[in-house]
C-alpha positions in Angstrom: -61.1 -56.3 17.6 -62.7 -55.1 14.4 -59.8 -56.6 12.3 -60.2 -59.9 14.1 -63.9 -59.9 13.5 -63.4 -59.2 9.8 -61.0 -62.0 9.5 -63.3 -64.4 11.3 -66.2 -63.4 9.0 -64.0 -63.9 5.9 -62.9 -67.3 7.1 -66.5 -68.3 7.9 -67.6 -67.3 4.4 -64.8 -69.3 2.9 -65.8 -72.4 4.9 -69.4 -72.1 3.9 -68.4 -71.7 0.2 -66.2 -74.8 0.5 -69.0 -76.8 2.1 -71.3 -75.7 -0.6 -68.9 -76.8 -3.3 -68.6 -80.2 -1.7 -72.3 -80.7 -1.2 -73.0 -79.6 -4.8 -70.4 -82.1 -6.1 -71.8 -84.9 -4.1 -75.4 -84.2 -5.2 -74.3 -83.8 -8.8 -72.5 -87.1 -8.7 -75.5 -88.8 -7.2 -77.8 -87.4 -9.9 -75.4 -88.7 -12.6 -75.4 -92.2 -11.1 -79.2 -92.3 -10.8 -79.9 -90.8 -14.3 -82.5 -92.6 -16.4 -82.4 -90.3 -19.4 -79.5 -90.0 -21.7 -77.8 -86.6 -22.3 -76.0 -87.7 -25.4 -77.1 -87.6 -29.0 -76.2 -90.2 -31.7 -75.4 -89.7 -35.3 -74.7 -92.1 -38.2 -71.2 -91.9 -39.8 -69.2 -94.1 -42.1 -65.7 -95.5 -42.8 -65.7 -95.7 -46.6 -68.9 -97.7 -47.3 -69.2 -99.0 -43.7 -71.9 -97.3 -41.6 -71.5 -97.0 -37.8 -73.0 -94.9 -35.0 -71.2 -92.4 -32.7 -72.3 -90.5 -29.7 -71.8 -86.8 -28.9 -69.1 -85.9 -26.4 -69.6 -87.4 -22.9 -67.9 -86.4 -19.7 -65.2 -89.1 -19.2 -66.2 -89.5 -15.6 -69.9 -90.0 -16.3 -70.1 -93.8 -16.2 -73.9 -93.7 -16.0 -74.3 -92.2 -19.5 -72.0 -94.8 -20.9 -74.1 -97.5 -19.2 -77.2 -96.0 -20.8 -75.5 -95.9 -24.2 -74.5 -99.5 -24.0 -78.0 -100.5 -22.8 -79.5 -98.8 -25.9 -77.2 -100.8 -28.2 -76.8 -104.3 -26.7 -74.3 -106.6 -28.3 -76.1 -108.9 -30.7 -79.1 -106.5 -30.9 -80.4 -105.4 -34.3 -81.6 -102.2 -35.9 -82.3 -100.9 -39.4 -80.0 -98.3 -40.9 -80.4 -96.3 -44.1 -77.7 -94.6 -46.0 -76.7 -93.5 -49.6 -74.4 -95.9 -51.4 -71.4 -95.0 -53.6 -73.6 -95.0 -56.7 -76.2 -92.7 -55.1 -78.8 -95.4 -54.4 -80.5 -95.5 -51.0 -79.6 -98.6 -49.0 -81.7 -99.8 -46.1 -80.5 -102.8 -44.2 -81.0 -104.6 -40.9 -77.7 -104.7 -39.0 -76.5 -106.4 -35.8 -74.3 -104.8 -33.1 -71.0 -106.5 -32.8 -68.9 -104.1 -30.6 -69.0 -100.8 -28.8 -65.8 -98.8 -28.7 -64.5 -95.8 -26.7 -62.4 -93.0 -28.0 -60.8 -89.8 -26.7 -62.6 -86.5 -27.6 -61.6 -82.9 -26.9 -58.5 -82.5 -24.8 -56.7 -81.0 -21.9 -57.7 -80.2 -19.2 -61.2 -81.7 -19.7 -61.1 -84.9 -21.7 -64.3 -86.1 -23.2 -65.3 -89.6 -24.2 -66.8 -90.8 -27.5 -68.7 -94.0 -27.9 -69.2 -95.8 -31.3 -71.4 -98.7 -32.3 -70.1 -101.2 -35.0 -71.9 -104.0 -36.8 -71.3 -107.7 -37.5 -71.9 -107.2 -41.2 -68.6 -105.3 -41.6 -66.4 -107.1 -39.1 -63.0 -107.5 -40.5 -63.9 -105.7 -43.7 -61.1 -103.1 -43.3 -58.3 -105.7 -43.5 -55.6 -105.7 -44.8 -54.9 -102.0 -44.7 -51.7 -99.9 -44.8 -51.2 -96.2 -44.1 -48.2 -94.0 -44.5 -47.4 -92.0 -41.3 -44.9 -89.8 -39.6 -43.8 -91.4 -36.4 -41.3 -91.9 -33.6 -38.6 -94.6 -34.0 -38.5 -93.9 -37.7 -41.9 -95.4 -38.3 -43.0 -94.8 -41.8 -46.0 -97.1 -42.3 -48.7 -98.7 -40.1 -50.3 -102.0 -41.2 -53.5 -103.6 -40.0 -54.6 -107.2 -40.4 -57.1 -109.5 -38.7 -54.7 -110.4 -35.9 -53.2 -107.0 -35.1 -51.0 -104.0 -36.0 -47.5 -103.6 -37.3 -45.3 -100.5 -37.6 -42.4 -100.6 -40.0 -39.7 -98.1 -41.0 -38.7 -96.9 -44.5 -36.8 -100.1 -45.2 -39.8 -102.3 -44.2 -38.0 -103.4 -41.0 -40.4 -104.1 -38.1 -40.3 -101.4 -35.4 -43.3 -102.3 -33.3 -46.3 -104.6 -33.2 -49.3 -105.6 -31.1 -52.2 -108.1 -31.4 -55.6 -106.4 -31.2 -56.4 -107.9 -27.8 -53.4 -106.1 -26.2 -53.3 -102.9 -28.3 -53.9 -99.7 -26.3 -54.3 -96.4 -28.1 -54.8 -92.8 -27.2 -56.1 -90.5 -30.0 -55.1 -87.0 -29.1 -53.3 -84.4 -31.3 -51.4 -87.4 -32.5 -52.0 -91.2 -31.9 -50.1 -93.1 -29.2 -50.0 -96.8 -29.5 -48.9 -99.2 -26.8 -48.4 -103.0 -27.0 -49.6 -103.4 -23.4 -46.1 -104.4 -22.3 -44.3 -101.0 -22.1 -43.4 -100.3 -25.7 -45.1 -97.2 -27.0 -44.9 -95.3 -30.3 -46.5 -92.1 -31.6 -47.7 -91.6 -35.1 -49.4 -88.9 -37.2 -51.5 -90.0 -40.2 -51.4 -88.1 -43.4 -54.1 -85.4 -43.8 -57.3 -86.7 -45.3 -56.9 -90.3 -44.0 -59.3 -90.6 -41.0 -59.6 -94.4 -41.6 -56.4 -95.2 -39.6 -57.8 -93.6 -36.5 -61.3 -95.1 -37.0 -59.9 -98.6 -37.4 -57.8 -98.2 -34.2 -61.0 -97.0 -32.3 -63.0 -100.0 -33.6 -60.6 -102.8 -32.8 -58.3 -101.4 -30.2 -58.8 -100.4 -26.5 -58.7 -96.7 -25.6 -56.5 -95.7 -22.8 -55.9 -92.0 -22.1 -52.2 -91.5 -22.4 -51.8 -88.0 -23.6 -52.1 -86.1 -20.3 
């Protein structure tokens, strides 16, 4: 009888713990959906001489914080940025929001989301661009222009391509690129060339494909 009682008590405690976890999860989810204050911070960064804004890491499932971020920087809205130019002079300029992009932050098992704000004054300023990479399918270079992305091998033969409106990327330990129709390649940019990843984030569409 004592053994049976102990087992029942143990099972009862387990059920209570499970109920508590479920209730906590539901309440936490409701609080996230109803949040009115942002939990992220925003910093100013740059691609060469192009300023942009980026958020701190967000929980990829926290759609409410993404909504608050987008509400803070509406498309077409304006703000004043200040930064130091290449010659050391201080630059202050009114800029206009042209796009907000998503990127993958951190990694398995808890992916985080990054959000970036870009401005009309620099739309298309990165093109054309070409980067040497290591990649699958003998990809040796990735090229960007206003219409999309091309990957070529060492003899300049086309290996893969995608227009910006169909391009999917996942920026994990390497970068996965998909043309949206089933053809995927993986590339690794050379060290010290963050511009390749930043251009993909700005003009592509992030899809978590690493895990």
